[in-house]
C-alpha positions as CSV (number, residue, x, y, z in Angstrom):
1,X,109.5,88.4,161.4
2,X,111.4,91.6,162.1
3,X,112.3,92.0,158.4
4,X,108.7,91.8,157.4
5,X,107.9,94.7,159.8
6,X,110.7,96.8,158.3
7,X,109.4,96.0,154.8
8,X,105.9,97.0,155.8
9,X,107.2,100.3,157.3
10,X,109.2,101.0,154.2
11,X,106.2,100.4,152.0
12,X,104.0,102.7,154.1
13,X,106.7,105.4,153.9
14,X,106.8,105.0,150.1
15,X,103.0,105.2,149.8
16,X,102.9,108.3,152.0
17,X,105.6,109.9,149.9
18,X,103.8,109.0,146.7
19,X,100.5,110.4,148.1
20,X,102.1,113.7,149.1
21,X,103.7,114.0,145.6
22,X,100.4,113.5,143.9
23,X,98.5,115.9,146.2
24,X,101.1,118.6,146.5
25,X,102.6,118.5,143.0
26,X,100.7,116.6,140.3
27,X,97.1,117.7,141.1
28,X,97.9,121.4,141.3
29,X,99.9,121.3,138.1
30,X,97.2,119.3,136.3
31,X,94.6,121.9,137.5
32,X,96.7,124.8,136.2
33,X,97.3,123.0,132.9
34,X,93.6,122.3,132.4
35,X,92.6,126.0,133.1
36,X,95.4,127.3,130.9
37,X,94.5,124.9,128.1
38,X,90.8,126.0,128.2
39,X,91.8,129.7,128.1
40,X,94.1,129.0,125.2
41,X,91.3,127.2,123.3
42,X,88.9,130.1,123.9
43,X,91.6,132.6,122.8
44,X,92.3,130.6,119.6
45,X,88.6,130.2,118.9
46,X,88.1,134.0,119.1
47,X,91.2,134.7,117.1
48,X,90.3,132.3,114.2
49,X,86.6,132.0,114.1
50,X,84.5,134.2,116.4
51,X,86.3,137.5,116.3
52,X,86.7,139.8,119.2
53,X,83.9,140.0,121.7
54,X,81.5,142.9,121.1
55,X,79.3,144.7,123.5
């Protein structure tokens, strides 16, 4: 009975750690990569096909 309680506590701690890793590390890095990738695509499109922006 006591061992089950310790296993549940360990599992909750692992889930909390995984959640914090996802929220604090993976999501911000993913957002930065998406924005940087979009900027790179626009830059390459202008460089190769559209030319510089004109006013």
